[in-house]
VOGU-3710 file (C-alpha; in Angstrom, 3 decimals, decimal comma):
1> mktsgnpltq> 130,546/55,827/12,529  129,315/58,363/14,887  132,108/59,349/17,537  130,658/59,925/21,361  131,203/63,642/22,462  134,487/65,388/24,268  134,413/63,425/27,452  136,279/66,242/29,568  133,131/68,846/27,872  130,824/66,040/29,453
11> knknieknlv> 131,998/65,427/32,574  132,165/70,032/32,760  128,381/69,875/32,147  128,059/66,671/34,702  129,919/69,141/37,373  127,849/72,180/36,254  124,652/70,587/36,909  125,630/69,132/40,151  126,540/72,545/41,071  122,913/74,514/40,115
21> qkglelisss> 121,294/71,027/41,977  122,899/71,668/45,316  122,524/75,134/45,028  118,843/74,637/44,204  118,819/72,237/47,510  120,491/74,791/49,356  117,803/77,201/49,025  114,868/74,911/49,659  116,637/73,328/52,408  118,176/75,808/54,401
31> ylvklsiacl> 115,767/77,655/57,075  119,276/80,607/57,345  118,744/81,071/53,515  114,880/81,417/53,381  115,061/84,039/56,530  117,759/85,741/54,605  115,531/85,941/51,561  112,512/86,677/53,604  114,573/89,638/54,706  115,663/90,941/51,614
41> vlvallsfas> 111,621/90,690/50,362  110,644/92,682/53,571  113,396/95,687/52,471  111,978/95,538/48,798  108,598/95,601/49,866  108,941/98,539/52,354  110,914/100,610/50,071  108,676/100,357/47,580  105,796/101,254/50,290  107,572/104,520/51,638
51> pyfftltnfk> 110,299/106,981/50,420  111,699/107,251/53,582  112,312/103,753/54,208  115,830/103,113/51,529  117,930/105,730/53,332  121,194/105,476/55,210  119,762/106,946/58,193  116,617/104,776/58,429  119,072/101,744/58,491  121,222/103,020/61,494
61> dillgtavig> 117,887/103,446/63,367  116,871/99,686/62,461  120,387/98,872/63,598  120,653/100,739/66,673  116,891/98,805/67,074  118,695/95,263/66,743  121,141/95,925/69,159  119,663/95,365/72,388  117,464/93,147/71,777  119,825/91,415/69,594
71> iisfgmtmvl> 122,118/91,098/72,194  119,574/89,604/74,615  117,981/87,221/71,936  121,450/85,642/71,768  121,495/84,799/75,623  117,997/83,634/74,843  119,246/81,464/72,417  121,516/79,502/74,521  118,837/79,256/77,516  116,203/77,578/75,090
81> isdgidlsvg> 119,026/74,936/73,530  119,432/74,464/77,353  116,020/73,475/77,219  115,209/76,317/79,826  113,441/79,690/79,373  113,896/83,366/80,623  110,815/85,686/80,863  113,140/88,241/83,480  115,307/89,756/80,504  113,195/92,791/80,115
91> svvayssvil> 113,607/93,564/83,551  117,166/92,803/83,909  117,674/95,631/81,225  115,645/98,188/83,483  117,181/97,205/86,233  120,895/97,214/85,039  120,179/100,776/83,746  118,999/101,782/86,902  122,490/100,596/88,743  124,314/102,035/86,230
101> cvslnaglgl> 122,689/105,504/86,652  122,418/105,335/90,890  125,912/104,418/90,787  127,373/107,173/88,423  125,015/109,639/90,199  126,748/108,528/93,622  130,001/109,289/92,603  131,816/106,322/92,063  133,417/106,743/88,630  132,621/104,776/85,382
111> pvalfltlvg> 134,720/101,365/85,741  132,870/100,669/89,419  129,508/101,931/87,944  129,909/99,411/85,009  131,252/96,861/87,515  128,379/96,816/89,570  125,863/96,817/87,268  127,355/93,941/85,558  127,387/92,089/88,741  124,227/93,043/89,589
121> siavglfngf> 122,596/91,379/86,432  124,906/88,362/87,004  123,229/87,864/90,470  119,900/87,786/88,915  121,231/85,312/86,177  122,788/83,107/89,096  119,304/82,961/91,062  117,470/82,121/88,448  120,072/79,372/87,347  120,204/77,977/90,996
131> fvsvlninpf> 117,001/77,369/91,123  115,855/75,772/87,927  119,356/73,765/88,085  119,689/73,180/91,570  116,214/73,041/93,562  114,945/71,984/90,053  112,077/74,502/89,545  110,313/74,937/86,177  112,152/77,714/84,618  108,968/79,497/83,388
141> iitlgsmslv> 107,866/79,974/86,643  110,941/81,187/88,287  111,632/83,299/85,775  107,990/84,865/85,948  108,635/85,664/89,474  111,892/86,855/88,987  110,360/89,078/86,269  108,314/90,785/88,783  111,177/90,526/91,623  113,794/92,302/89,781
151> rgiayiiigg> 111,413/95,305/88,244  110,300/95,981/91,847  113,692/96,114/93,000  114,401/98,394/90,231  111,664/101,004/91,241  113,069/100,761/94,987  116,602/101,457/94,152  115,456/104,567/91,837  112,896/105,655/93,853  109,793/104,833/91,423
161> qpkpfdsdii> 110,746/107,900/88,861  113,438/107,969/86,072  116,517/109,698/86,970  119,519/111,151/84,344  122,835/110,864/84,495  125,892/112,354/82,899  128,835/110,748/81,259  130,139/111,302/77,945  132,025/107,751/77,293  128,392/106,255/78,027
171> rfvgsgsflg> 126,764/108,659/75,770  129,635/107,787/72,949  128,466/104,147/73,350  124,995/104,915/72,810  125,038/107,492/69,823  128,516/107,743/68,941  129,747/106,194/65,945  132,995/104,347/64,360  133,476/104,381/60,052  129,781/105,514/60,260
181> ipipiyvlll> 128,778/102,354/61,841  127,011/102,996/65,407  128,774/101,693/68,318  126,308/99,143/69,777  126,260/97,133/66,660  130,011/96,747/66,968  129,220/95,648/70,840  126,365/93,108/69,221  128,625/91,663/66,513  131,555/91,283/69,421
191> vlvvlsyimk> 128,973/89,341/71,318  127,527/87,014/68,431  131,683/86,167/67,467  132,502/85,541/71,016  129,133/83,281/71,471  129,365/81,675/68,191  133,012/80,665/68,930  131,765/79,487/72,503  129,110/77,537/71,287  130,517/76,087/67,907
201> ytqfgrnvya> 134,321/75,212/69,167  134,280/74,781/73,230  133,147/71,823/75,289  130,824/74,038/77,208  128,964/75,081/74,040  128,667/71,095/72,875  127,551/70,432/76,724  124,852/73,220/76,286  123,296/71,383/73,424  123,771/67,450/74,572
211> ignnqetarl> 121,789/69,080/78,093  119,142/70,224/75,281  119,027/67,435/73,545  118,596/64,983/76,949  119,415/66,365/80,617  119,483/62,438/81,945  121,846/61,058/79,005  124,350/64,381/79,294  124,243/63,265/83,001  125,187/59,775/82,647
221> sginvvktrt> 128,074/61,080/79,842  129,698/62,843/82,757  128,688/66,096/82,103  127,838/68,616/85,159  124,296/69,742/84,089  123,590/71,689/86,908  126,853/73,735/86,737  126,411/73,919/82,723  122,611/75,190/82,925  123,424/77,432/85,888
231> lvycimglla> 126,415/79,336/83,885  124,135/79,398/81,035  121,750/81,770/83,294  124,450/83,728/84,390  125,394/84,542/80,742  122,206/85,575/80,156  122,042/87,694/82,952  125,493/89,360/81,909  123,874/89,916/78,214  120,438/91,629/79,626
241> giggillaaq> 123,248/93,735/81,978  124,966/94,908/78,628  121,560/95,638/77,046  120,865/97,667/79,963  123,585/99,702/79,498  123,100/100,287/75,971  119,840/101,146/76,506  120,758/103,591/79,388  123,531/105,014/76,838  120,983/105,427/74,312
251> tyagipaagi> 118,116/107,566/77,100  120,988/109,050/79,000  119,009/107,606/82,099  118,363/105,079/84,465  114,491/104,068/83,668  112,576/101,350/85,838  110,079/100,760/83,525  111,896/100,053/80,800  112,447/96,883/78,651  108,293/95,950/78,803
261> gyeldaltav> 107,561/92,954/76,409  111,864/92,581/75,536  111,321/88,933/76,483  108,127/88,491/73,944  110,543/90,353/71,375  113,382/88,302/71,768  111,648/84,693/72,117  109,772/86,029/68,875  113,292/86,545/66,957  114,758/83,300/68,868
271> ilggtclkgg> 112,190/81,249/67,341  111,784/83,232/64,138  115,545/82,115/63,957  115,221/78,477/64,234  116,043/77,572/67,869  113,861/74,431/68,765  111,260/74,907/71,848  112,294/71,566/73,410  115,938/72,367/73,493  119,081/71,145/71,774
281> qgrlagtllg> 119,137/72,703/68,285  119,704/76,677/67,714  121,973/79,017/65,246  122,617/82,208/66,629  122,992/83,500/62,782  119,656/82,578/62,896  118,824/84,660/66,007  120,417/87,381/64,129  118,194/87,159/61,136  115,044/87,152/63,543
291> tlivalvlng> 115,990/90,219/65,286  116,136/91,650/62,085  113,265/90,741/60,633  111,046/91,434/63,527  113,204/95,469/63,384  112,361/95,648/59,638  108,189/94,867/60,386  108,398/97,249/63,147  110,119/100,232/61,431  108,268/99,608/58,550
301> qnmlgvpyfy> 104,996/100,271/60,436  106,463/103,321/61,904  107,275/104,677/58,269  104,091/104,121/56,586  102,614/105,753/59,814  100,513/102,646/61,489  99,033/103,339/64,666  100,710/101,502/67,894  97,397/99,881/68,654  97,465/97,971/64,979
311> qlvskgiiii> 101,428/97,200/65,549  100,359/95,412/69,016  98,505/93,378/66,944  101,150/92,815/64,171  103,344/91,804/67,114  100,931/89,229/68,187  100,460/87,982/64,898  104,430/87,806/64,178  104,557/85,524/68,003  101,910/83,490/66,439
321> famtvamkrn> 103,243/82,844/63,581  106,971/82,043/64,937  105,570/79,438/67,242  103,291/77,940/64,977  106,392/77,472/62,424  108,417/76,285/65,558  106,250/73,307/66,309  105,628/72,223/62,560  109,753/72,544/62,477  110,048/70,444/65,293
//
């Protein structure tokens, strides 16, 4: 007479089997996991290709390179989730650095200079949001126009040429560190935590997703679409202003030509991070990973001595690849 195995042992085996299956399903289905794996693979390949890549100094440079673009990309994520787009962010970065520089050189003091800088950047977001939400102008068209408009204003304010400024506090923010981690990374993480909380746990965040899914349905359900979309663009302007302050802190100057191409870098990071082009879907954690992937690729090319013109080609390929993946996923 045969006896069956220990029921408890069999139950444990079934639990282990289910855990393994769920783990495999997570790896195969989670886009964030795939992005994380892509980051690790890039680090491994670049470490093998260049002996100068896997160093603490280089990783600090990579993190510094992601700070400004990452903060802008978080704002771009919110804009895309709300079914919009903002092509003016690079110009707002330059414009903000110019306002900070001019204000400090005029002797207004750091608090006033920071206040004017952030108010100025939010004003651009309000301008874009008004035309997009109230006048119902296509966001691509209005932000393309404001991209040129704001850049021109930055040149006019500063007289066409970069100008240095002197502020020990701003210099520390740009080049200082705490516990071995650059200060801009703390700013990046703070922005990530605050925005993640807003998008996940507040009514405003839920409204942004609802508007991106269907504006008319959101309006009929009682959501103030005009107010919400305008506020999203104001937040985008604020984050571009913070990015401009960090960039000025790293260069010690107001540079009207700064930030050229940042809008494409941000869009690439956001789309690589899994944000839907049609609105209503996106995660800030994915955007952070997308930003890291772009930064790793560009840093790796610098380590390998790839000429700038070839780097432009590779950036174009990354953008096309990101768009293709996004269209397939959507």
